[in-house]
VEXRONU-737566 format. One record per atom (N, C-alpha, C): residue number from 1; residue in one letter; atom name; x, y, z. Coordinates in steps of 0.02 Angstrom, whole numbers. Layout:
REM VEXRONU-737566
rec k:NUM r:A a:CA X:X Y:Y Z:Z
...
//
This chain:
REM VEXRONU-737566
rec k:1 r:M a:N X:3067 Y:5092 Z:10093
rec k:1 r:M a:CA X:3118 Y:5077 Z:10045
rec k:1 r:M a:C X:3173 Y:5129 Z:10051
rec k:2 r:E a:N X:3234 Y:5105 Z:10048
rec k:2 r:E a:CA X:3292 Y:5148 Z:10058
rec k:2 r:E a:C X:3308 Y:5185 Z:9993
rec k:3 r:R a:N X:3323 Y:5247 Z:9999
rec k:3 r:R a:CA X:3340 Y:5287 Z:9941
rec k:3 r:R a:C X:3414 Y:5279 Z:9925
rec k:4 r:M a:N X:3430 Y:5265 Z:9860
rec k:4 r:M a:CA X:3499 Y:5254 Z:9840
rec k:4 r:M a:C X:3532 Y:5320 Z:9823
rec k:5 r:T a:N X:3596 Y:5323 Z:9836
rec k:5 r:T a:CA X:3636 Y:5381 Z:9816
rec k:5 r:T a:C X:3653 Y:5374 Z:9743
rec k:6 r:P a:N X:3672 Y:5429 Z:9710
rec k:6 r:P a:CA X:3692 Y:5423 Z:9639
rec k:6 r:P a:C X:3746 Y:5372 Z:9627
rec k:7 r:A a:N X:3794 Y:5366 Z:9673
rec k:7 r:A a:CA X:3847 Y:5317 Z:9665
rec k:7 r:A a:C X:3818 Y:5246 Z:9670
rec k:8 r:G a:N X:3771 Y:5236 Z:9716
rec k:8 r:G a:CA X:3739 Y:5171 Z:9723
rec k:8 r:G a:C X:3697 Y:5152 Z:9662
rec k:9 r:E a:N X:3663 Y:5201 Z:9633
rec k:9 r:E a:CA X:3624 Y:5189 Z:9573
rec k:9 r:E a:C X:3669 Y:5171 Z:9514
rec k:10 r:T a:N X:3725 Y:5205 Z:9508
rec k:10 r:T a:CA X:3773 Y:5191 Z:9454
rec k:10 r:T a:C X:3802 Y:5121 Z:9463
rec k:11 r:S a:N X:3819 Y:5104 Z:9523
rec k:11 r:S a:CA X:3846 Y:5037 Z:9537
rec k:11 r:S a:C X:3796 Y:4983 Z:9519
rec k:12 r:R a:N X:3733 Y:4993 Z:9538
rec k:12 r:R a:CA X:3681 Y:4944 Z:9523
rec k:12 r:R a:C X:3669 Y:4939 Z:9448
rec k:13 r:L a:N X:3670 Y:4996 Z:9413
rec k:13 r:L a:CA X:3661 Y:4997 Z:9341
rec k:13 r:L a:C X:3717 Y:4959 Z:9306
rec k:14 r:H a:N X:3779 Y:4969 Z:9329
rec k:14 r:H a:CA X:3836 Y:4932 Z:9300
rec k:14 r:H a:C X:3828 Y:4857 Z:9311
rec k:15 r:W a:N X:3807 Y:4839 Z:9371
rec k:15 r:W a:CA X:3797 Y:4768 Z:9387
rec k:15 r:W a:C X:3744 Y:4737 Z:9341
rec k:16 r:L a:N X:3688 Y:4772 Z:9330
rec k:16 r:L a:CA X:3635 Y:4748 Z:9286
rec k:16 r:L a:C X:3660 Y:4741 Z:9214
rec k:17 r:L a:N X:3697 Y:4790 Z:9190
rec k:17 r:L a:CA X:3723 Y:4788 Z:9121
rec k:17 r:L a:C X:3770 Y:4729 Z:9112
rec k:18 r:W a:N X:3816 Y:4719 Z:9159
rec k:18 r:W a:CA X:3863 Y:4664 Z:9154
rec k:18 r:W a:C X:3827 Y:4596 Z:9159
rec k:19 r:T a:N X:3779 Y:4592 Z:9203
rec k:19 r:T a:CA X:3742 Y:4529 Z:9210
rec k:19 r:T a:C X:3705 Y:4513 Z:9145
rec k:20 r:N a:N X:3673 Y:4561 Z:9115
rec k:20 r:N a:CA X:3638 Y:4550 Z:9051
rec k:20 r:N a:C X:3686 Y:4532 Z:8995
rec k:21 r:L a:N X:3744 Y:4564 Z:8993
rec k:21 r:L a:CA X:3794 Y:4550 Z:8942
rec k:21 r:L a:C X:3820 Y:4478 Z:8949
rec k:22 r:V a:N X:3834 Y:4458 Z:9010
rec k:22 r:V a:CA X:3858 Y:4390 Z:9021
rec k:22 r:V a:C X:3805 Y:4339 Z:9001
rec k:23 r:L a:N X:3743 Y:4351 Z:9020
rec k:23 r:L a:CA X:3689 Y:4305 Z:9001
rec k:23 r:L a:C X:3680 Y:4302 Z:8925
rec k:24 r:L a:N X:3685 Y:4358 Z:8892
rec k:24 r:L a:CA X:3677 Y:4361 Z:8820
rec k:24 r:L a:C X:3733 Y:4322 Z:8786
rec k:25 r:L a:N X:3795 Y:4335 Z:8805
rec k:25 r:L a:CA X:3852 Y:4301 Z:8775
rec k:25 r:L a:C X:3851 Y:4226 Z:8791
rec k:26 r:G a:N X:3831 Y:4209 Z:8851
rec k:26 r:G a:CA X:3825 Y:4139 Z:8870
rec k:26 r:G a:C X:3773 Y:4103 Z:8829
rec k:27 r:G a:N X:3717 Y:4136 Z:8816
rec k:27 r:G a:CA X:3664 Y:4107 Z:8774
rec k:27 r:G a:C X:3686 Y:4098 Z:8703
rec k:28 r:L a:N X:3727 Y:4143 Z:8677
rec k:28 r:L a:CA X:3751 Y:4136 Z:8609
rec k:28 r:L a:C X:3798 Y:4077 Z:8601
rec k:29 r:S a:N X:3835 Y:4061 Z:8653
rec k:29 r:S a:CA X:3882 Y:4005 Z:8648
rec k:29 r:S a:C X:3848 Y:3938 Z:8654
rec k:30 r:L a:N X:3784 Y:3936 Z:8673
rec k:30 r:L a:CA X:3748 Y:3873 Z:8679
rec k:30 r:L a:C X:3703 Y:3861 Z:8619
rec k:31 r:S a:N X:3731 Y:3868 Z:8560
rec k:31 r:S a:CA X:3691 Y:3861 Z:8499
rec k:31 r:S a:C X:3677 Y:3787 Z:8486
rec k:32 r:A a:N X:3624 Y:3775 Z:8451
rec k:32 r:A a:CA X:3605 Y:3707 Z:8432
rec k:32 r:A a:C X:3652 Y:3681 Z:8378
rec k:33 r:P a:N X:3661 Y:3616 Z:8374
rec k:33 r:P a:CA X:3705 Y:3589 Z:8322
rec k:33 r:P a:C X:3676 Y:3603 Z:8253
rec k:34 r:A a:N X:3719 Y:3618 Z:8207
rec k:34 r:A a:CA X:3698 Y:3635 Z:8139
rec k:34 r:A a:C X:3678 Y:3571 Z:8102
rec k:35 r:L a:N X:3627 Y:3576 Z:8062
rec k:35 r:L a:CA X:3606 Y:3519 Z:8022
rec k:35 r:L a:C X:3627 Y:3532 Z:7950
rec k:36 r:A a:N X:3689 Y:3548 Z:7942
rec k:36 r:A a:CA X:3716 Y:3562 Z:7876
rec k:36 r:A a:C X:3783 Y:3528 Z:7869
rec k:37 r:D a:N X:3806 Y:3520 Z:7807
rec k:37 r:D a:CA X:3871 Y:3490 Z:7793
rec k:37 r:D a:C X:3877 Y:3423 Z:7830
rec k:38 r:Y a:N X:3838 Y:3376 Z:7809
rec k:38 r:Y a:CA X:3833 Y:3312 Z:7844
rec k:38 r:Y a:C X:3861 Y:3255 Z:7803
rec k:39 r:W a:N X:3907 Y:3218 Z:7832
rec k:39 r:W a:CA X:3936 Y:3158 Z:7801
rec k:39 r:W a:C X:3909 Y:3096 Z:7835
rec k:40 r:F a:N X:3898 Y:3044 Z:7797
rec k:40 r:F a:CA X:3882 Y:2979 Z:7827
rec k:40 r:F a:C X:3908 Y:2924 Z:7781
rec k:41 r:H a:N X:3917 Y:2865 Z:7810
rec k:41 r:H a:CA X:3948 Y:2810 Z:7774
rec k:41 r:H a:C X:3896 Y:2759 Z:7750
rec k:42 r:V a:N X:3904 Y:2739 Z:7688
rec k:42 r:V a:CA X:3864 Y:2684 Z:7660
rec k:42 r:V a:C X:3913 Y:2626 Z:7653
rec k:43 r:P a:N X:3906 Y:2574 Z:7694
rec k:43 r:P a:CA X:3956 Y:2520 Z:7694
rec k:43 r:P a:C X:3955 Y:2476 Z:7632
rec k:44 r:D a:N X:3898 Y:2469 Z:7600
rec k:44 r:D a:CA X:3891 Y:2427 Z:7541
rec k:44 r:D a:C X:3848 Y:2464 Z:7490
rec k:45 r:T a:N X:3881 Y:2495 Z:7441
rec k:45 r:T a:CA X:3844 Y:2537 Z:7393
rec k:45 r:T a:C X:3800 Y:2496 Z:7347
rec k:46 r:S a:N X:3810 Y:2431 Z:7344
rec k:46 r:S a:CA X:3767 Y:2390 Z:7301
rec k:46 r:S a:C X:3695 Y:2389 Z:7328
rec k:47 r:Q a:N X:3685 Y:2411 Z:7389
rec k:47 r:Q a:CA X:3618 Y:2414 Z:7419
rec k:47 r:Q a:C X:3582 Y:2480 Z:7405
rec k:48 r:L a:N X:3617 Y:2527 Z:7373
rec k:48 r:L a:CA X:3585 Y:2591 Z:7356
rec k:48 r:L a:C X:3532 Y:2581 Z:7302
rec k:49 r:K a:N X:3477 Y:2616 Z:7310
rec k:49 r:K a:CA X:3424 Y:2616 Z:7259
rec k:49 r:K a:C X:3423 Y:2684 Z:7227
rec k:50 r:Y a:N X:3418 Y:2686 Z:7161
rec k:50 r:Y a:CA X:3420 Y:2749 Z:7126
rec k:50 r:Y a:C X:3375 Y:2746 Z:7065
rec k:51 r:V a:N X:3357 Y:2805 Z:7040
rec k:51 r:V a:CA X:3317 Y:2811 Z:6980
rec k:51 r:V a:C X:3342 Y:2871 Z:6941
rec k:52 r:A a:N X:3344 Y:2864 Z:6875
rec k:52 r:A a:CA X:3363 Y:2919 Z:6831
rec k:52 r:A a:C X:3301 Y:2960 Z:6814
rec k:53 r:G a:N X:3304 Y:3024 Z:6829
rec k:53 r:G a:CA X:3248 Y:3068 Z:6814
rec k:53 r:G a:C X:3253 Y:3098 Z:6744
rec k:54 r:N a:N X:3199 Y:3126 Z:6720
rec k:54 r:N a:CA X:3199 Y:3159 Z:6654
rec k:54 r:N a:C X:3236 Y:3226 Z:6656
rec k:55 r:D a:N X:3257 Y:3247 Z:6715
rec k:55 r:D a:CA X:3289 Y:3313 Z:6725
rec k:55 r:D a:C X:3365 Y:3309 Z:6731
rec k:56 r:S a:N X:3395 Y:3255 Z:6705
rec k:56 r:S a:CA X:3468 Y:3244 Z:6708
rec k:56 r:S a:C X:3493 Y:3236 Z:6779
rec k:57 r:K a:N X:3452 Y:3208 Z:6821
rec k:57 r:K a:CA X:3473 Y:3195 Z:6890
rec k:57 r:K a:C X:3462 Y:3121 Z:6906
rec k:58 r:I a:N X:3509 Y:3094 Z:6944
rec k:58 r:I a:CA X:3503 Y:3027 Z:6972
rec k:58 r:I a:C X:3481 Y:3036 Z:7044
rec k:59 r:Y a:N X:3424 Y:3009 Z:7062
rec k:59 r:Y a:CA X:3397 Y:3016 Z:7129
rec k:59 r:Y a:C X:3415 Y:2955 Z:7170
rec k:60 r:L a:N X:3447 Y:2966 Z:7227
rec k:60 r:L a:CA X:3463 Y:2912 Z:7274
rec k:60 r:L a:C X:3404 Y:2906 Z:7321
rec k:61 r:R a:N X:3371 Y:2848 Z:7319
rec k:61 r:R a:CA X:3305 Y:2842 Z:7349
rec k:61 r:R a:C X:3304 Y:2815 Z:7421
rec k:62 r:N a:N X:3356 Y:2783 Z:7443
rec k:62 r:N a:CA X:3353 Y:2750 Z:7509
rec k:62 r:N a:C X:3411 Y:2769 Z:7555
rec k:63 r:L a:N X:3433 Y:2831 Z:7552
rec k:63 r:L a:CA X:3489 Y:2850 Z:7595
rec k:63 r:L a:C X:3472 Y:2845 Z:7669
rec k:64 r:S a:N X:3409 Y:2853 Z:7686
rec k:64 r:S a:CA X:3390 Y:2848 Z:7757
rec k:64 r:S a:C X:3397 Y:2776 Z:7784
rec k:65 r:Q a:N X:3404 Y:2728 Z:7739
rec k:65 r:Q a:CA X:3417 Y:2659 Z:7760
rec k:65 r:Q a:C X:3487 Y:2654 Z:7792
rec k:66 r:F a:N X:3533 Y:2698 Z:7772
rec k:66 r:F a:CA X:3602 Y:2696 Z:7797
rec k:66 r:F a:C X:3613 Y:2747 Z:7853
rec k:67 r:D a:N X:3572 Y:2798 Z:7856
rec k:67 r:D a:CA X:3575 Y:2848 Z:7909
rec k:67 r:D a:C X:3505 Y:2875 Z:7920
rec k:68 r:S a:N X:3477 Y:2860 Z:7976
rec k:68 r:S a:CA X:3406 Y:2877 Z:7989
rec k:68 r:S a:C X:3395 Y:2952 Z:7999
rec k:69 r:T a:N X:3448 Y:2991 Z:8004
rec k:69 r:T a:CA X:3438 Y:3063 Z:8014
rec k:69 r:T a:C X:3428 Y:3102 Z:7949
rec k:70 r:V a:N X:3441 Y:3070 Z:7891
rec k:70 r:V a:CA X:3430 Y:3105 Z:7828
rec k:70 r:V a:C X:3359 Y:3091 Z:7804
rec k:71 r:L a:N X:3336 Y:3133 Z:7758
rec k:71 r:L a:CA X:3267 Y:3126 Z:7732
rec k:71 r:L a:C X:3257 Y:3058 Z:7699
rec k:72 r:G a:N X:3198 Y:3033 Z:7703
rec k:72 r:G a:CA X:3181 Y:2967 Z:7675
rec k:72 r:G a:C X:3167 Y:2970 Z:7601
rec k:73 r:C a:N X:3137 Y:2917 Z:7576
rec k:73 r:C a:CA X:3122 Y:2908 Z:7506
rec k:73 r:C a:C X:3081 Y:2966 Z:7479
rec k:74 r:C a:N X:3090 Y:2990 Z:7423
rec k:74 r:C a:CA X:3117 Y:2959 Z:7364
rec k:74 r:C a:C X:3157 Y:3008 Z:7319
rec k:75 r:Y a:N X:3140 Y:3071 Z:7319
rec k:75 r:Y a:CA X:3172 Y:3118 Z:7273
rec k:75 r:Y a:C X:3204 Y:3175 Z:7312
rec k:76 r:N a:N X:3236 Y:3161 Z:7367
rec k:76 r:N a:CA X:3264 Y:3213 Z:7410
rec k:76 r:N a:C X:3337 Y:3228 Z:7394
rec k:77 r:Y a:N X:3375 Y:3178 Z:7372
rec k:77 r:Y a:CA X:3446 Y:3187 Z:7360
rec k:77 r:Y a:C X:3463 Y:3163 Z:7290
rec k:78 r:W a:N X:3506 Y:3200 Z:7256
rec k:78 r:W a:CA X:3519 Y:3183 Z:7186
rec k:78 r:W a:C X:3591 Y:3199 Z:7167
rec k:79 r:I a:N X:3609 Y:3171 Z:7109
rec k:79 r:I a:CA X:3672 Y:3187 Z:7074
rec k:79 r:I a:C X:3652 Y:3217 Z:7008
rec k:80 r:D a:N X:3676 Y:3277 Z:6994
rec k:80 r:D a:CA X:3660 Y:3313 Z:6932
rec k:80 r:D a:C X:3710 Y:3291 Z:6878
rec k:81 r:V a:N X:3689 Y:3246 Z:6834
rec k:81 r:V a:CA X:3734 Y:3220 Z:6783
rec k:81 r:V a:C X:3738 Y:3264 Z:6721
rec k:82 r:S a:N X:3709 Y:3323 Z:6723
rec k:82 r:S a:CA X:3716 Y:3370 Z:6667
rec k:82 r:S a:C X:3781 Y:3410 Z:6673
rec k:83 r:T a:N X:3817 Y:3402 Z:6728
rec k:83 r:T a:CA X:3880 Y:3437 Z:6739
rec k:83 r:T a:C X:3938 Y:3387 Z:6738
rec k:84 r:P a:N X:3998 Y:3409 Z:6719
rec k:84 r:P a:CA X:4056 Y:3364 Z:6721
rec k:84 r:P a:C X:4069 Y:3336 Z:6792
rec k:85 r:G a:N X:4060 Y:3377 Z:6843
rec k:85 r:G a:CA X:4069 Y:3353 Z:6911
rec k:85 r:G a:C X:4019 Y:3299 Z:6930
rec k:86 r:G a:N X:3956 Y:3310 Z:6910
rec k:86 r:G a:CA X:3904 Y:3260 Z:6924
rec k:86 r:G a:C X:3916 Y:3195 Z:6887
rec k:87 r:Q a:N X:3941 Y:3200 Z:6826
rec k:87 r:Q a:CA X:3957 Y:3140 Z:6787
rec k:87 r:Q a:C X:4014 Y:3101 Z:6820
rec k:88 r:A a:N X:4063 Y:3137 Z:6847
rec k:88 r:A a:CA X:4119 Y:3103 Z:6883
rec k:88 r:A a:C X:4094 Y:3069 Z:6946
rec k:89 r:I a:N X:4050 Y:3103 Z:6983
rec k:89 r:I a:CA X:4021 Y:3074 Z:7044
rec k:89 r:I a:C X:3982 Y:3011 Z:7027
rec k:90 r:W a:N X:3941 Y:3015 Z:6975
rec k:90 r:W a:CA X:3901 Y:2957 Z:6955
rec k:90 r:W a:C X:3945 Y:2899 Z:6932
rec k:91 r:A a:N X:3997 Y:2913 Z:6895
rec k:91 r:A a:CA X:4043 Y:2860 Z:6873
rec k:91 r:A a:C X:4078 Y:2828 Z:6933
rec k:92 r:T a:N X:4097 Y:2868 Z:6981
rec k:92 r:T a:CA X:4129 Y:2841 Z:7042
rec k:92 r:T a:C X:4080 Y:2798 Z:7080
rec k:93 r:L a:N X:4019 Y:2821 Z:7087
rec k:93 r:L a:CA X:3969 Y:2783 Z:7124
rec k:93 r:L a:C X:3953 Y:2717 Z:7088
rec k:94 r:L a:N X:3947 Y:2718 Z:7022
rec k:94 r:L a:CA X:3935 Y:2656 Z:6986
rec k:94 r:L a:C X:3991 Y:2605 Z:6996
rec k:95 r:T a:N X:4053 Y:2630 Z:6997
rec k:95 r:T a:CA X:4110 Y:2585 Z:7009
rec k:95 r:T a:C X:4106 Y:2555 Z:7079
rec k:96 r:K a:N X:4088 Y:2595 Z:7128
rec k:96 r:K a:CA X:4081 Y:2570 Z:7197
rec k:96 r:K a:C X:4022 Y:2521 Z:7202
rec k:97 r:I a:N X:3968 Y:2535 Z:7167
rec k:97 r:I a:CA X:3910 Y:2490 Z:7168
rec k:97 r:I a:C X:3929 Y:2423 Z:7138
rec k:98 r:Q a:N X:3964 Y:2424 Z:7083
rec k:98 r:Q a:CA X:3984 Y:2361 Z:7049
rec k:98 r:Q a:C X:4026 Y:2317 Z:7095
rec k:99 r:S a:N X:4069 Y:2347 Z:7135
rec k:99 r:S a:CA X:4113 Y:2308 Z:7178
rec k:99 r:S a:C X:4088 Y:2304 Z:7250
rec k:100 r:A a:N X:4028 Y:2330 Z:7263
rec k:100 r:A a:CA X:3996 Y:2329 Z:7329
rec k:100 r:A a:C X:4040 Y:2359 Z:7383
rec k:101 r:Q a:N X:4077 Y:2412 Z:7366
rec k:101 r:Q a:CA X:4120 Y:2446 Z:7414
rec k:101 r:Q a:C X:4081 Y:2498 Z:7453
rec k:102 r:G a:N X:4110 Y:2518 Z:7508
rec k:102 r:G a:CA X:4080 Y:2572 Z:7547
rec k:102 r:G a:C X:4103 Y:2640 Z:7522
rec k:103 r:I a:N X:4065 Y:2690 Z:7540
rec k:103 r:I a:CA X:4083 Y:2758 Z:7521
rec k:103 r:I a:C X:4053 Y:2808 Z:7570
rec k:104 r:W a:N X:4085 Y:2864 Z:7577
rec k:104 r:W a:CA X:4058 Y:2919 Z:7617
rec k:104 r:W a:C X:4017 Y:2964 Z:7572
rec k:105 r:I a:N X:3958 Y:2982 Z:7596
rec k:105 r:I a:CA X:3912 Y:3025 Z:7558
rec k:105 r:I a:C X:3903 Y:3090 Z:7596
rec k:106 r:F a:N X:3906 Y:3144 Z:7560
rec k:106 r:F a:CA X:3897 Y:3211 Z:7588
rec k:106 r:F a:C X:3832 Y:3240 Z:7563
rec k:107 r:V a:N X:3791 Y:3265 Z:7610
rec k:107 r:V a:CA X:3731 Y:3304 Z:7592
rec k:107 r:V a:C X:3738 Y:3371 Z:7626
rec k:108 r:S a:N X:3714 Y:3423 Z:7594
rec k:108 r:S a:CA X:3721 Y:3490 Z:7622
rec k:108 r:S a:C X:3674 Y:3500 Z:7682
rec k:109 r:S a:N X:3622 Y:3459 Z:7687
rec k:109 r:S a:CA X:3577 Y:3464 Z:7745
rec k:109 r:S a:C X:3541 Y:3398 Z:7754
rec k:110 r:Q a:N X:3534 Y:3378 Z:7817
rec k:110 r:Q a:CA X:3497 Y:3317 Z:7833
rec k:110 r:Q a:C X:3422 Y:3329 Z:7827
rec k:111 r:T a:N X:3401 Y:3391 Z:7829
rec k:111 r:T a:CA X:3329 Y:3406 Z:7833
rec k:111 r:T a:C X:3303 Y:3442 Z:7772
rec k:112 r:A a:N X:3343 Y:3449 Z:7721
rec k:112 r:A a:CA X:3321 Y:3483 Z:7660
rec k:112 r:A a:C X:3346 Y:3446 Z:7598
rec k:113 r:Q a:N X:3308 Y:3448 Z:7546
rec k:113 r:Q a:CA X:3328 Y:3416 Z:7484
rec k:113 r:Q a:C X:3390 Y:3449 Z:7456
rec k:114 r:G a:N X:3431 Y:3410 Z:7419
rec k:114 r:G a:CA X:3490 Y:3440 Z:7390
rec k:114 r:G a:C X:3534 Y:3389 Z:7355
rec k:115 r:P a:N X:3588 Y:3413 Z:7325
rec k:115 r:P a:CA X:3633 Y:3369 Z:7289
rec k:115 r:P a:C X:3675 Y:3327 Z:7337
rec k:116 r:V a:N X:3703 Y:3273 Z:7309
rec k:116 r:V a:CA X:3745 Y:3226 Z:7346
rec k:116 r:V a:C X:3815 Y:3231 Z:7318
rec k:117 r:Y a:N X:3863 Y:3227 Z:7363
rec k:117 r:Y a:CA X:3933 Y:3224 Z:7343
rec k:117 r:Y a:C X:3964 Y:3164 Z:7377
rec k:118 r:L a:N X:4020 Y:3141 Z:7351
rec k:118 r:L a:CA X:4053 Y:3081 Z:7377
rec k:118 r:L a:C X:4122 Y:3099 Z:7404
rec k:119 r:G a:N X:4147 Y:3057 Z:7448
rec k:119 r:G a:CA X:4214 Y:3069 Z:7474
rec k:119 r:G a:C X:4245 Y:3006 Z:7500
rec k:120 r:D a:N X:4310 Y:3008 Z:7507
rec k:120 r:D a:CA X:4349 Y:2954 Z:7537
rec k:120 r:D a:C X:4381 Y:2982 Z:7599
rec k:121 r:L a:N X:4347 Y:2977 Z:7656
rec k:121 r:L a:CA X:4374 Y:3004 Z:7719
rec k:121 r:L a:C X:4412 Y:2951 Z:7755
//
């Protein structure tokens, strides 16, 4: 085995450091898609199934019927009608249900339970 000079050892060390840095930064840029802040469209809100809970929440029971990536039945996504914002969301949803209109629904995560918000995108 050939013995390296101090300059050769320094050069090899720099090469190794740069190679590791590039690999590290490259790996950080290849992150998996986030499963948060997720919007999906319900084309006919009259098909939504819901139940009013004793905890001042309206549970939307069949959102996975409209988007298979969100959690399935039954108490995963809700509207908290104990707040003014939740009451406004529920009133908007009831209006859309009555007229069988479509609406965009926002969940904070496709894979975790949480509140539902509405939007017109």
